[in-house]
C-alpha positions in Angstrom: 22.5 -3.3 47.0 22.3 -5.1 43.7 21.0 -8.6 43.3 24.4 -9.7 41.9 26.1 -8.4 45.1 23.7 -10.3 47.3 24.2 -13.5 45.3 28.0 -13.2 45.6 27.6 -12.8 49.4 25.4 -15.8 49.5 27.9 -17.9 47.4 30.7 -16.9 49.6 28.7 -17.8 52.7 28.1 -21.2 51.3 31.6 -21.9 50.2 34.1 -20.1 52.5 36.2 -21.5 55.2 34.3 -20.7 58.4 37.5 -21.3 60.6 35.8 -24.1 62.8 33.0 -21.7 63.7 29.4 -22.5 62.9 28.3 -19.0 61.9 31.3 -16.7 62.1 31.2 -12.9 62.2 34.2 -11.9 60.2 35.7 -8.6 61.4 38.6 -6.4 60.5 40.7 -5.4 63.4 43.7 -3.0 63.7 46.6 -3.1 66.0 46.9 -0.4 68.7 50.2 -0.3 70.4 50.2 1.0 74.0 53.5 2.2 75.3 55.0 2.9 78.8 54.7 -0.5 80.5 57.2 -1.5 83.2 59.6 -4.2 82.1 58.3 -6.6 84.8 55.0 -6.7 82.8 56.3 -7.6 79.5 59.2 -8.5 77.1 58.5 -6.2 74.3 60.9 -3.3 74.3 61.0 -0.5 71.9 62.8 2.7 71.5 60.7 5.7 70.9 61.8 9.2 69.7 60.2 12.2 71.4 58.4 12.8 68.0 56.6 9.4 68.7 58.5 7.5 66.0 59.8 4.0 66.8 63.4 3.1 66.1 64.0 0.9 63.1 65.6 -2.5 63.6 69.2 -1.2 63.1 68.7 1.8 65.5 67.0 -0.6 68.0 70.0 -2.9 68.0 72.4 0.0 68.3 70.5 1.5 71.2 70.1 -1.8 73.0 73.8 -2.6 72.8 74.7 0.9 74.2 72.0 0.7 76.9 73.3 -2.8 78.0 76.8 -1.5 78.3 76.2 2.0 79.9 72.6 2.0 81.0 72.3 5.3 79.2 69.6 6.4 76.8 70.4 8.6 73.7 69.0 12.1 74.0 65.5 12.3 72.4 65.1 8.6 72.7 63.3 6.6 75.4 63.3 2.9 76.1 60.0 1.6 77.0 57.9 -1.5 76.9 54.7 -2.0 75.0 51.6 -4.2 74.6 49.7 -4.7 71.4 45.9 -4.6 71.5 43.5 -5.5 68.7 40.6 -3.1 68.1 37.4 -3.9 66.2 37.0 -1.9 62.9 34.1 -3.4 61.1 32.1 -6.6 60.7 31.4 -8.6 57.5 29.4 -11.7 56.7 32.3 -13.1 54.7 36.1 -13.2 54.8 36.0 -11.8 51.3 34.0 -8.8 52.5 36.9 -8.1 55.1 39.5 -8.5 52.3 37.6 -6.0 50.1 37.3 -3.6 53.1 41.0 -3.8 53.7 41.8 -3.4 50.0 39.8 -0.2 49.9 40.5 1.3 53.5 43.8 -0.5 54.5 45.8 2.7 54.1 43.9 4.2 57.1 44.4 1.1 59.3 47.4 0.2 61.5 48.5 -3.5 60.9 45.0 -4.7 60.0 44.0 -8.4 60.3 40.9 -10.5 59.7 39.5 -12.2 62.8 36.5 -14.7 63.0 34.2 -14.1 66.0 31.6 -16.7 67.1 27.9 -16.1 66.9 26.9 -18.7 69.3 23.2 -18.1 70.5 23.0 -14.9 68.3 19.6 -15.6 66.7 19.5 -12.3 64.7 23.0 -13.0 63.0 22.1 -16.6 62.3 18.7 -15.8 60.9 20.1 -13.2 58.5 23.1 -15.5 57.5 20.9 -18.5 57.0 18.5 -16.5 54.9 21.2 -15.3 52.6 22.7 -18.8 52.3 19.4 -20.2 51.4 18.8 -17.9 48.4 19.5 -19.2 44.9 18.6 -15.8 43.7 18.2 -12.9 45.9 
């Protein structure tokens, strides 16, 4: 890694918004949708085609209206409930590092977001982070 890159990371560590966390571990997460929940366990309903494709907003409204009238499901479509879970993808020292990762790899991710984990009592993370911050020139 180049000296310039380390200096950029150090500057970002000194100046970024830490999201009210002393020494955040910034992470890229992606959404994983889990289907098949019973309606008594959630409010999120979706229509899924046998090919695994979710109905768009127009189709969803159409299917829901018909289902509410007749209780019938269109052939090749199933009404199901879902829950979204967030999965860890990678960790970065800075929020900018996460943004850069998403810019390069976002096309492979499903609904990515940046999340800041705490590093309370994580002496290794804090030591490396503090070392980077303290360097005027790496």
